[in-house]
N, C-alpha and C positions, 0 to 999 in steps of 0.2 A: 538138520543138516548144518554143519559148523560152516562159519566164515570169518574172514577178517574185516574189519571196518577201519576206513580211513577218511578223515575229513580235510576237504580243501577249502579255503576261503581266501580270496584276493585281498582282504583287509587285514591278514595277518591273525585271525581268530581261530583258525584250524591248525591242524598237524603241518600242512603244506600250504604255501600260498600260490603255487602252480599246480596245474594238473599233471603235467609232465613229470614233476618232482615226484608226486603221488605214485604214478605208474612205474617209474623208475625204482621205486622202493618195493615194489610187489618181487617177492622171492621167485627165482627162476625154478620152472617145473613144479610149482605148488600144486598140491592137491585140492586144496579148499579153495572155495570161491571168495575173491576179495571184492568188497563193496566200497567204492570211493563215492562218498556223498560231497557234492559240489555246492557250496552255497551261491546265492544269488550274486551275478556280477557278470562283466564282460571280461572273458579270459582270451586275451590275443596272443594265441598260441598256435604253433604247427604240430600237431601232436601225431606222434608215432607210437602205435600199441602192438607189440609182439609177443606178449604173454597171455596165454589162455586163461580162461575162467576169471575175467574182469567184469565188474559191472560197474558202470557209471551212472548216477542218480542226481538229477539236477534238483534244487530246492523248488524252482518254478520255472516251466518251461518258456515262458514270455520274458523271464529275468536271468536264467542261467544259460549264457550264451558263449560259445566257443567260436571266434572269429579270425580269419586270417585273409590274405589277399593276393596269394601267389597265382600265377596264371600261366597258360602255354607259351604266349609270346614273350614272356620275361627272358632275360639272359642272365646266365651266371657270368663271373667276372671273366672267364675266358671266352665268352662270346657264345657259348652254347646254349640253345634254348631249353627251357624248362619243358616244352611239351606238355602233353595232357597229364600224363601220370605222375609228375612231380609238382603238379598244381595244387594238390589237396590241401584242405584244412586239417583234417583227421584221416590217418591211415590205419585201418584195422587189419593187421595181418596176422591174427591168432583166432582160434576157435573157440567156442562157448562165450562168446561176448554177449553183453547185454547193456543197453542204454535206456533209460527212462527220464522223460520230462526235461530234455536239453534241446537247444537250438544250436544247429551247425551252420556257419556261414561262411561261404566264400564273397567277399565284398570286393572283388577285383572289378566287376562291372560287366558291360555287355560283351558278348562274343566278337561283334563287328570290331571292337577297339582291342580286345585282349586274348581272343580266342577262348579255347576251353578253361574252364575254372572249376575244380571239384571242390564241393564242400565236403564230401566224404567218399573215400576210397575203401570199399568194404571187400576184403579179400579172406575173410574167415568163414568157417563152416559153423553151422548151429549156432547163427547170430540173430539176435532179437533186438528190435527198437520197438518202444512203446511210448506214444505221446511225445515224440520228438518232432522238431522242426528241420528241414533242410531248406537253406536259402542260397539261391545262386541264378545264374543265367543259363549259360551254355555248359551242358555236361556236369550237372549239380551232383548226381548220385550215380556211382559207379559199382556195380555189383559184380566183382570179379568172379572168375578168374580172367584173365585176358584171352583174346582168342590165340590160335596157335602163332600165326604170324602177322605182323603189320601189313597195311595195304600200300603204304606210300613211303616208307622209309626203313632201313635196315633193322632198327630195334624199336621197341616201345619206349625204353626208358622206365625209371621209376624204380619203386622199392621191390618190385617183383620180376624185374628184368632178369632173364635167364635162370629163373628158378622153376621147379616143377610145378605143372597145372593140376588142380584136383577140382572135382565137382563141389560146388558150395551150395549150401541152403541157408536161405535168410527169410525172416519172419518181421513185418512191419504191420502194427496195429495203432489205430487212432493217430496217425502221423500225417504232418502236412509237408508237402513236397513241392517246390516251386522251381520253375525255369522256363526257359523258352525254347531251346533247341536241343534235341536229343538228351533231355535232361534226366531221364532214367534209362541207364544203359549197361550192357554187359552180358555176361555168359551165365550167372547163376541160376537157379531155380528159386525164385522169390515170390512169396505171397504178400500182398498188400491188402490188408482187410480194414474196413471202414476208415480209409484215409482220404484227405483231400488233396487232390492234384490239381495244382494251379498253374496254367499256362500265362506267363507274362507276355504282354506285348512287346515287341522288339523296338525298343524306344527310339534308336537312331534310324530303324527302317520299319515303320509301323505296318508298311504294306507287305512285308515278306512274312510267308507262312512259318509256323511253328512246327514242331514234332515232339511229342510226348516221350516216346520209347525208340530206342535203336538197341534192340536185342542182338546178341551174337550166340544165341543157343547152340552148343554142338549138336552135330546131327544125331548122336546117339543117346541124348537127353530128351525125355519125353516132354516135360514141361519147362518153360522159360519164366516170363513174369504173368503172374495170375493177380488180377484186381479183382476184388469181392466187395460189394457193398460201398464201393467207393463214390466220391463226389467229384466230378470233374469240372473245375471253374476257371475263369479267366477273365482278365482286363482287355484281351485282345479282340479284335473286330469279329463279328460273325463269319463263319465259314473260312477259317484261316489258319486252323490247326489240326494236323493229322495226328491219329491215335498212334501211330507208329511207322516206322521203316526198317529195313533189314540191314544192320551193321555187318552181319555175316548172313549167307542165303538160307541157313536153316533156323532163322529166328523164330521164336515162339512167344506169343503175346496173346492173353484173352482178357476181356473184360465182361464180367458177369453181374447181373443185377446192380449196375452202377448207374449213377444220374450223370448225363452227358449235357453240358451246357451248348449254347448256339454257337460257340466258337469252333465246335468239331465240324471238320469239312464233310460234306454229303458222301463223298467217296470213302472217307474214313481212313484209308490205308495209301501208303506210298511204296513204290517198289525201289526207290533210290536209284532210279536208272539201270537197274538189274534185272531185266527182263527173265532171266533164268530163276530168279527167286520167286516168281509168282507160282512155280509148281513145287518149291521145297519149304516155304514159310508156311506157318500155321498161326494166322492172325483170325482170332475168334471173337465171337460176341454171343452174349444169351441174356434175353430178357432185360435189356438196358431200357432206362426211361429217360426223359427229358428232351429238349429241344434238339439235341444232337443225336438222338438215337435212332432216328428214322434209318431203316435199313434199305429203303427202296432205289437209292443210287450207290449202294455201297460197291467197291471193287468186286467184280465176278469172281476174282481168285481168293477172296476172303471168305471166311466161314461162319456160318449162323448154326451154332450148336443146337441139336435136339435135345430133348429132355434127358434122354439116356446118355449123350455124349457129355452133357455138361455135369453129370454125378462126380465123376473122378475129379475135376477141377474144383469142386466146392468142398473138398475135403482136406484138412491139413495132412493127411496120410501121404500126400504127394511129397511132403517134406521128410517122411520117417526114415527112408532108407534102410540100409541093413541095421543100423543101430536103434531103430524106432523112436528117433526122435520126435517129439511132439510138443513145440512150444506152448507155453501155458497161455491161456487167454485172460484178459483183464487184470493182469498184475501178478505179483509174486516173482521174487527174484532166485529163489533156490531151484535150480533146474540143471 
């Protein structure tokens, strides 16, 4: 399969010194995949990617870092707030995107001071991340699309405001994702396979609880966030982090064959003060292990899957859709 190659190096040894320059050089509506190799360095860029079939490959995940520090409570010169969806470090608004070996950082700080601060806003279909890291605090990783309407203001803002919404499928393998509140959130169908999910202590309010997921799965979509063979770690106190809460009432989240640390609360899930959601959400678990995996005191409205019920979750066919998309496991960029 043919593809183009571009090299980015902050020290000037590549074809471009910034990633955005390389992205902007990609021809519009190209049919071949474009691979952008990024040499080690800290790239302080706010990236916007809206051309399909782009692959970003970092030289080394620990040393190839894309970092910015916008945040929801920041204001534009006219006094308007950035809000959540303008706070991203990278926005991916195109299909067939792949990233490997890159760290995405929002360095704005804790939500108590700055509000939501996205490391990545992912609103493309057939998107794959392998061996990447996502670092932030509140709302680190957004898996688009947006819900239909905001809950607390007239518009969401951000690069997808007013644009049509479409179902998105996304695949994360061997990634590291950290945050403290709602740090994996959104409406996509997304598989997280063999990832480490790290819940950070809320530094200025260490006694406050944390939340890993805040799904907004549409009512007509069967699967939301599915975590398989993941490890849930933390530096937060024991019994201080929920597996998830419903951003919208049809939220769907499942943890299967995962290791859960002692930071996971015994009840597991939170209804976000939306009692109606207890009958509409699908918050599920299956054969998890570790100190946080005891299901004896789980919320009665959460689900413990049977062997038969777990089978569909364990297959990447949940991402296949009408085009039979099947993300490759263990590497490979031509897909």
